[in-house]
DSSP file (Angstrom, degrees, kcal/mol; ACC not computed):
  #  RESIDUE AA STRUCTURE BP1 BP2  ACC     N-H-->O    O-->H-N    N-H-->O    O-->H-N    TCO  KAPPA ALPHA  PHI   PSI    X-CA   Y-CA   Z-CA
    1    1 A M              0   0    0      0, 0.0    25,-0.1     0, 0.0     2,-0.1   0.000 360.0 360.0 360.0 137.7  167.2   42.8   57.8
    2    2 A K        -     0   0    0     23,-0.4    25,-2.9    44,-0.1     2,-0.4  -0.418 360.0-144.8 -70.1 145.1  166.0   44.9   60.7
    3    3 A Q  E     -a   27   0A   0     23,-0.2    44,-2.8    42,-0.2    45,-1.2  -0.935  10.4-160.3-122.3 137.3  164.2   48.0   59.8
    4    4 A V  E     -ab  28  48A   0     23,-2.7    25,-2.4    -2,-0.4     2,-0.6  -0.948   9.0-151.2-112.6 131.0  164.1   51.5   61.4
    5    5 A L  E     -ab  29  49A   0     43,-2.8    45,-2.9    -2,-0.5     2,-0.5  -0.912  11.2-160.8-100.9 124.6  161.3   53.9   60.8
    6    6 A I  E     -ab  30  50A   0     23,-3.3    25,-2.7    -2,-0.6     2,-0.6  -0.926   8.0-172.9-109.0 121.9  162.4   57.5   61.1
    7    7 A I  E     +ab  31  51A   0     43,-3.2    45,-2.8    -2,-0.5     2,-0.3  -0.893  31.1 135.1-116.3  98.5  159.6   60.1   61.6
    8    8 A D        -     0   0    0     23,-2.1     6,-0.1    -2,-0.6    47,-0.1  -0.983  48.6-148.9-149.5 130.4  161.2   63.6   61.4
    9    9 A D  S    S+     0   0    0     45,-0.5     2,-0.8    -2,-0.3    23,-0.1   0.704  81.4  85.6 -74.8 -19.1  160.1   66.7   59.6
   10   10 A D     >  -     0   0    0      1,-0.2     4,-2.7     2,-0.1     5,-0.2  -0.744  66.2-160.4 -86.2 109.3  163.7   67.9   59.0
   11   11 A E  H  > S+     0   0    0     -2,-0.8     4,-2.3     1,-0.2    -1,-0.2   0.841  89.4  52.7 -61.9 -34.5  164.8   66.1   55.8
   12   12 A E  H  > S+     0   0    0      2,-0.2     4,-2.3     1,-0.2    -1,-0.2   0.912 111.0  46.2 -67.5 -42.0  168.5   66.6   56.5
   13   13 A V  H  > S+     0   0    0      2,-0.2     4,-2.8     1,-0.2     5,-0.2   0.924 112.8  50.6 -65.0 -44.0  168.1   65.0   60.0
   14   14 A A  H  X S+     0   0    0     -4,-2.7     4,-2.3     1,-0.2    -2,-0.2   0.904 111.2  48.6 -60.7 -41.3  166.1   62.2   58.6
   15   15 A A  H  X S+     0   0    0     -4,-2.3     4,-2.7    -5,-0.2    -1,-0.2   0.907 111.7  49.4 -65.5 -41.6  168.7   61.6   55.9
   16   16 A L  H  X S+     0   0    0     -4,-2.3     4,-2.4     2,-0.2    -2,-0.2   0.933 112.8  46.6 -62.3 -46.7  171.5   61.6   58.5
   17   17 A L  H  X S+     0   0    0     -4,-2.8     4,-2.5     1,-0.2    -2,-0.2   0.877 112.0  52.3 -64.0 -37.2  169.7   59.2   60.7
   18   18 A S  H  X S+     0   0    0     -4,-2.3     4,-2.5    -5,-0.2     5,-0.2   0.942 110.1  47.2 -63.0 -47.9  169.0   57.0   57.7
   19   19 A R  H  X S+     0   0    0     -4,-2.7     4,-2.2     1,-0.2    -2,-0.2   0.910 112.7  50.3 -61.1 -41.7  172.6   56.9   56.7
   20   20 A F  H  X S+     0   0    0     -4,-2.4     4,-1.2     2,-0.2    -2,-0.2   0.943 112.3  45.2 -62.6 -48.1  173.7   56.1   60.3
   21   21 A T  H  <>S+     0   0    0     -4,-2.5     5,-2.5     1,-0.2     3,-0.2   0.881 114.4  49.0 -66.5 -36.4  171.2   53.2   60.7
   22   22 A E  H ><5S+     0   0    0     -4,-2.5     3,-1.5     1,-0.2    -1,-0.2   0.861 105.3  58.9 -68.9 -34.5  172.1   51.8   57.2
   23   23 A R  H 3<5S+     0   0    0     -4,-2.2    -1,-0.2     1,-0.3    -2,-0.2   0.805 106.3  48.3 -64.4 -28.8  175.8   52.1   58.1
   24   24 A I  T 3<5S-     0   0    0     -4,-1.2    -1,-0.3    -3,-0.2    -2,-0.2   0.249 131.0 -90.4 -98.8  14.0  175.3   49.8   61.1
   25   25 A G  T < 5S+     0   0    0     -3,-1.5   -23,-0.4     1,-0.3     2,-0.3   0.618  86.9 116.6  98.1  13.7  173.4   47.2   59.1
   26   26 A Y      < -     0   0    0     -5,-2.5    -1,-0.3    -6,-0.1     2,-0.3  -0.788  60.1-124.2-107.8 154.5  169.7   48.3   59.3
   27   27 A S  E     -a    3   0A   0    -25,-2.9   -23,-2.7    -2,-0.3     2,-0.4  -0.723  30.0-153.0 -90.3 153.0  167.4   49.4   56.6
   28   28 A A  E     -a    4   0A   0     -2,-0.3     2,-0.4   -25,-0.2   -23,-0.2  -0.978  16.8-171.7-132.1 140.6  165.7   52.7   57.1
   29   29 A R  E     -a    5   0A   0    -25,-2.4   -23,-3.3    -2,-0.4     2,-0.4  -0.995  14.7-161.1-124.9 135.6  162.5   54.3   56.0
   30   30 A A  E     +a    6   0A   0     -2,-0.4     2,-0.3   -25,-0.2   -23,-0.2  -0.960  12.4 175.0-122.7 137.1  161.9   58.0   56.6
   31   31 A V  E     -a    7   0A   0    -25,-2.7   -23,-2.1    -2,-0.4     3,-0.0  -0.907  21.2-149.6-130.6 162.4  158.7   60.0   56.6
   32   32 A H  S    S+     0   0    0     -2,-0.3     2,-0.3   -25,-0.2   -25,-0.1   0.374  71.8  45.7-119.5   4.4  158.2   63.6   57.5
   33   33 A T  S  > S-     0   0    0     22,-0.1     4,-1.8     1,-0.1     5,-0.1  -0.961  74.3-121.3-142.0 159.7  154.6   63.8   59.0
   34   34 A L  H  > S+     0   0    0     -2,-0.3     4,-3.0     2,-0.2     5,-0.2   0.873 114.1  58.0 -66.4 -36.9  152.5   61.9   61.4
   35   35 A K  H  > S+     0   0    0      1,-0.2     4,-2.0     2,-0.2    -1,-0.2   0.926 107.8  45.6 -59.2 -45.5  149.9   61.3   58.7
   36   36 A A  H  > S+     0   0    0      2,-0.2     4,-2.5     1,-0.2    -1,-0.2   0.875 112.6  51.8 -65.6 -37.3  152.6   59.6   56.5
   37   37 A A  H  X S+     0   0    0     -4,-1.8     4,-2.6     2,-0.2    -2,-0.2   0.939 108.8  49.5 -64.8 -46.8  153.8   57.5   59.5
   38   38 A R  H  < S+     0   0    0     -4,-3.0     4,-0.4     1,-0.2    -2,-0.2   0.915 113.3  47.5 -58.3 -43.5  150.3   56.3   60.4
   39   39 A S  H >< S+     0   0    0     -4,-2.0     3,-1.2    -5,-0.2     4,-0.3   0.933 113.3  46.8 -64.4 -46.9  149.8   55.3   56.7
   40   40 A L  H >X S+     0   0    0     -4,-2.5     3,-2.0     1,-0.3     4,-1.4   0.870 103.9  62.0 -65.4 -37.1  153.1   53.5   56.5
   41   41 A L  T 3< S+     0   0    0     -4,-2.6    -1,-0.3     1,-0.3    -2,-0.2   0.588  91.8  67.8 -69.2  -8.1  152.6   51.7   59.8
   42   42 A Q  T <4 S+     0   0    0     -3,-1.2    -1,-0.3    -4,-0.4    -2,-0.2   0.689 113.3  29.1 -77.7 -18.7  149.6   50.0   58.3
   43   43 A S  T <4 S+     0   0    0     -3,-2.0     2,-0.3    -4,-0.3    -2,-0.2   0.539 119.0  48.6-120.1 -10.5  151.8   48.1   55.9
   44   44 A I     <  -     0   0    0     -4,-1.4    -1,-0.1     2,-0.0     0, 0.0  -0.917  54.8-154.4-129.7 159.2  155.2   47.7   57.8
   45   45 A E        -     0   0    0     -2,-0.3   -42,-0.2    -3,-0.1    -4,-0.1  -0.788  25.5-161.7-129.1  85.9  156.2   46.5   61.2
   46   46 A P        -     0   0    0      0, 0.0   -42,-0.2     0, 0.0     3,-0.1  -0.189  22.0-133.7 -68.3 163.0  159.6   48.2   61.9
   47   47 A D  S    S+     0   0    0    -44,-2.8     2,-0.3     1,-0.3   -43,-0.2   0.639  89.6  13.9 -88.1 -17.2  162.0   47.0   64.6
   48   48 A L  E     -b    4   0A   0    -45,-1.2   -43,-2.8    26,-0.2     2,-0.4  -0.979  64.7-151.5-156.6 144.1  162.6   50.5   66.0
   49   49 A I  E     -bc   5  76A   0     26,-2.2    28,-3.0    -2,-0.3     2,-0.6  -0.988   1.7-160.6-122.0 129.0  160.9   53.9   65.6
   50   50 A L  E     -bc   6  77A   0    -45,-2.9   -43,-3.2    -2,-0.4     2,-0.5  -0.949  21.3-169.3-103.5 115.7  162.8   57.2   65.9
   51   51 A L  E     -bc   7  78A   0     26,-2.5    28,-2.7    -2,-0.6   -43,-0.2  -0.928  15.3-140.5-119.2 119.3  160.1   59.8   66.5
   52   52 A D  E     - c   0  79A   0    -45,-2.8    28,-0.2    -2,-0.5     8,-0.1  -0.433  12.0-138.5 -70.5 147.6  160.7   63.6   66.5
   53   53 A I  S    S+     0   0    0     26,-1.7     7,-3.1     1,-0.2     8,-0.6   0.906  89.2  47.6 -74.7 -42.4  158.8   65.5   69.1
   54   54 A R  E     +E   59   0B   0      5,-0.2   -45,-0.5     6,-0.1    -1,-0.2  -0.897  67.9 164.8-109.8 118.7  157.8   68.4   66.9
   55   55 A L  E >   -E   58   0B   0      3,-1.9     3,-1.5    -2,-0.6   -22,-0.1  -0.882  47.3-111.3-126.8 158.8  156.2   67.6   63.5
   56   56 A P  T 3  S+     0   0    0      0, 0.0   -23,-0.1     0, 0.0     3,-0.1   0.767 116.1  38.6 -65.0 -24.1  154.3   69.8   61.1
   57   57 A D  T 3  S-     0   0    0      1,-0.2     2,-0.3     0, 0.0   -24,-0.1   0.115 128.1 -37.2-114.8  22.7  151.0   68.0   61.7
   58   58 A G  E <  S-E   55   0B   0     -3,-1.5    -3,-1.9   -24,-0.0     2,-0.5  -0.876  72.7 -58.3 150.9-179.6  151.2   67.3   65.4
   59   59 A S  E  >  -E   54   0B   0     -2,-0.3     4,-1.9    -5,-0.2    -5,-0.2  -0.799  25.7-147.5 -97.6 130.6  153.3   66.5   68.4
   60   60 A G  H  > S+     0   0    0     -7,-3.1     4,-1.7    -2,-0.5    -7,-0.2   0.856 104.1  55.9 -60.4 -34.4  155.3   63.2   68.6
   61   61 A L  H  4 S+     0   0    0     -8,-0.6    -1,-0.2     1,-0.2    -7,-0.1   0.898 107.4  47.7 -64.9 -40.1  154.7   63.2   72.3
   62   62 A D  H  4 S+     0   0    0     -9,-0.2     4,-0.5     1,-0.2    -1,-0.2   0.842 114.4  47.3 -68.9 -32.2  150.9   63.4   71.7
   63   63 A Y  H  X S+     0   0    0     -4,-1.9     4,-2.5     1,-0.2     3,-0.3   0.747  92.7  81.8 -78.5 -25.2  151.1   60.6   69.2
   64   64 A L  H  X S+     0   0    0     -4,-1.7     4,-2.9     1,-0.2     5,-0.2   0.865  87.4  51.0 -54.3 -47.3  153.3   58.3   71.4
   65   65 A P  H  > S+     0   0    0      0, 0.0     4,-2.0     0, 0.0    -1,-0.2   0.917 113.9  45.4 -59.8 -41.4  150.5   56.8   73.5
   66   66 A D  H  > S+     0   0    0     -4,-0.5     4,-1.9    -3,-0.3     5,-0.2   0.912 113.1  50.9 -65.5 -42.3  148.5   55.9   70.4
   67   67 A L  H  X S+     0   0    0     -4,-2.5     4,-2.2     1,-0.2    -1,-0.2   0.928 112.3  45.7 -60.2 -46.5  151.6   54.5   68.8
   68   68 A K  H  < S+     0   0    0     -4,-2.9    -1,-0.2     1,-0.2    -2,-0.2   0.839 109.7  55.7 -68.1 -32.4  152.5   52.4   71.8
   69   69 A A  H  < S+     0   0    0     -4,-2.0     3,-0.3    -5,-0.2    -1,-0.2   0.882 117.7  34.3 -65.9 -37.4  148.9   51.2   72.1
   70   70 A K  H  < S+     0   0    0     -4,-1.9    -2,-0.2     1,-0.2    -1,-0.2   0.736 133.8  26.6 -89.2 -24.7  148.9   49.9   68.5
   71   71 A H    ><  +     0   0    0     -4,-2.2     3,-1.7    -5,-0.2    -1,-0.2  -0.442  69.5 158.6-137.1  58.7  152.5   48.7   68.3
   72   72 A A  T 3  S+     0   0    0     -3,-0.3    -1,-0.1     1,-0.3    -3,-0.1   0.775  71.5  55.7 -59.8 -30.4  153.5   47.9   71.9
   73   73 A S  T 3  S+     0   0    0     -3,-0.1    -1,-0.3     2,-0.1    -5,-0.1   0.594  87.1  91.1 -83.1  -8.6  156.4   45.7   71.0
   74   74 A I  S <  S-     0   0    0     -3,-1.7   -26,-0.2    -6,-0.1     2,-0.1  -0.764  77.3-130.5 -90.2 121.6  158.2   48.3   68.9
   75   75 A P        -     0   0    0      0, 0.0   -26,-2.2     0, 0.0     2,-0.5  -0.466  20.8-155.1 -67.2 140.4  160.7   50.4   70.9
   76   76 A V  E     -c   49   0A   0     19,-0.4    21,-3.3   -28,-0.2    22,-1.0  -0.980   7.0-165.0-121.2 124.9  160.3   54.1   70.3
   77   77 A V  E     -cd  50  98A   0    -28,-3.0   -26,-2.5    -2,-0.5     2,-0.3  -0.949  17.7-138.4-108.8 121.4  163.2   56.6   70.7
   78   78 A M  E     -cd  51  99A   0     20,-2.3    22,-3.3    -2,-0.6     2,-0.4  -0.583  19.4-163.6 -78.8 140.0  162.1   60.2   70.9
   79   79 A V  E     +cd  52 100A   0    -28,-2.7   -26,-1.7    -2,-0.3     2,-0.3  -0.979  15.7 159.3-127.5 136.4  164.4   62.6   69.0
   80   80 A T        -     0   0    0     20,-2.1     3,-0.3    -2,-0.4   -28,-0.0  -0.993  40.6-148.2-154.3 151.1  164.6   66.4   69.3
   81   81 A G  S    S+     0   0    0     -2,-0.3     2,-0.2     1,-0.2    20,-0.1   0.487 100.4  57.1 -90.5  -6.4  166.9   69.3   68.7
   82   82 A E  S    S-     0   0    0      2,-0.1    -1,-0.2    -3,-0.0     2,-0.2  -0.544  78.2-172.8-124.4  64.6  165.5   71.1   71.7
   83   83 A G        +     0   0    0     -3,-0.3     2,-0.4    18,-0.3    18,-0.1  -0.388   8.1 172.0 -67.2 128.9  166.1   68.7   74.6
   84   84 A E     >  -     0   0    0     -2,-0.2     4,-2.1     1,-0.1     3,-0.4  -0.986  39.1-125.1-133.2 145.0  164.6   69.7   77.9
   85   85 A V  H  > S+     0   0    0     -2,-0.4     4,-2.6     1,-0.2     5,-0.2   0.899 110.9  53.9 -57.5 -43.0  164.5   67.5   81.0
   86   86 A N  H  > S+     0   0    0      1,-0.2     4,-2.3     2,-0.2    -1,-0.2   0.863 108.1  50.5 -63.9 -34.1  160.7   67.8   81.3
   87   87 A L  H  > S+     0   0    0     -3,-0.4     4,-2.6     2,-0.2    -1,-0.2   0.912 110.7  49.0 -67.2 -41.8  160.2   66.6   77.7
   88   88 A A  H  X S+     0   0    0     -4,-2.1     4,-2.3     2,-0.2    -2,-0.2   0.921 112.1  48.3 -63.4 -44.1  162.5   63.6   78.3
   89   89 A V  H  X S+     0   0    0     -4,-2.6     4,-2.2     2,-0.2    -2,-0.2   0.931 112.9  47.9 -62.2 -46.1  160.6   62.7   81.5
   90   90 A K  H  X S+     0   0    0     -4,-2.3     4,-1.7    -5,-0.2    -2,-0.2   0.921 110.8  51.4 -61.9 -44.0  157.3   63.0   79.8
   91   91 A A  H  <>S+     0   0    0     -4,-2.6     5,-2.6     1,-0.2     4,-0.4   0.910 110.7  48.0 -59.8 -43.7  158.4   60.9   76.9
   92   92 A M  H ><5S+     0   0    0     -4,-2.3     3,-1.1     1,-0.2    -1,-0.2   0.894 110.4  51.7 -66.6 -39.1  159.6   58.1   79.1
   93   93 A R  H 3<5S+     0   0    0     -4,-2.2    -1,-0.2     1,-0.2    -2,-0.2   0.816 107.1  54.3 -65.8 -29.4  156.4   58.2   81.1
   94   94 A L  T 3<5S-     0   0    0     -4,-1.7    -1,-0.2    -5,-0.2    -2,-0.2   0.483 132.3 -87.7 -85.1  -2.6  154.4   57.9   77.9
   95   95 A G  T < 5S+     0   0    0     -3,-1.1   -19,-0.4    -4,-0.4    -3,-0.2   0.481  72.2 151.5 114.9   2.4  156.4   54.7   76.9
   96   96 A A      < -     0   0    0     -5,-2.6    -1,-0.3    -6,-0.2   -19,-0.2  -0.377  38.9-147.3 -64.0 144.7  159.5   55.9   75.0
   97   97 A S  S    S-     0   0    0    -21,-3.3     2,-0.3     1,-0.2   -20,-0.2   0.780  75.7 -13.1 -81.0 -29.4  162.4   53.6   75.3
   98   98 A D  E     -d   77   0A   0    -22,-1.0   -20,-2.3    -7,-0.1     2,-0.4  -0.957  59.5-130.0-162.2 174.5  164.9   56.4   75.2
   99   99 A F  E     -d   78   0A   0     -2,-0.3     2,-0.5   -22,-0.2   -20,-0.2  -0.982  17.2-166.7-141.3 121.6  165.3   60.1   74.4
  100  100 A L  E      d   79   0A   0    -22,-3.3   -20,-2.1    -2,-0.4    -2,-0.0  -0.938 360.0 360.0-115.7 130.6  168.0   61.6   72.1
  101  101 A E              0   0    0     -2,-0.5   -18,-0.3   -22,-0.2    -1,-0.1   0.397 360.0 360.0 -99.0 360.0  168.7   65.3   72.0
């Protein structure tokens, strides 16, 4: 079964994204910090990562280049509740596959 890793500090948003991905046939794992994501990515290789831009221990945008360097084949979709064109452009330039507001 394909697996989606959700990195979002908002537990309600993470739960909603988890239910949605499971409803369409994927398994979902959710973490709420970059530290937890880094740790989990040492033991799993998800098929897709949904990455929030603002997290309590850093910026998803700042983490994206490192994430893509270590896991180049995994598509990363940036997620934010505060979509701005400049954020979307920056995310795409840094290697995001898509940007969801």
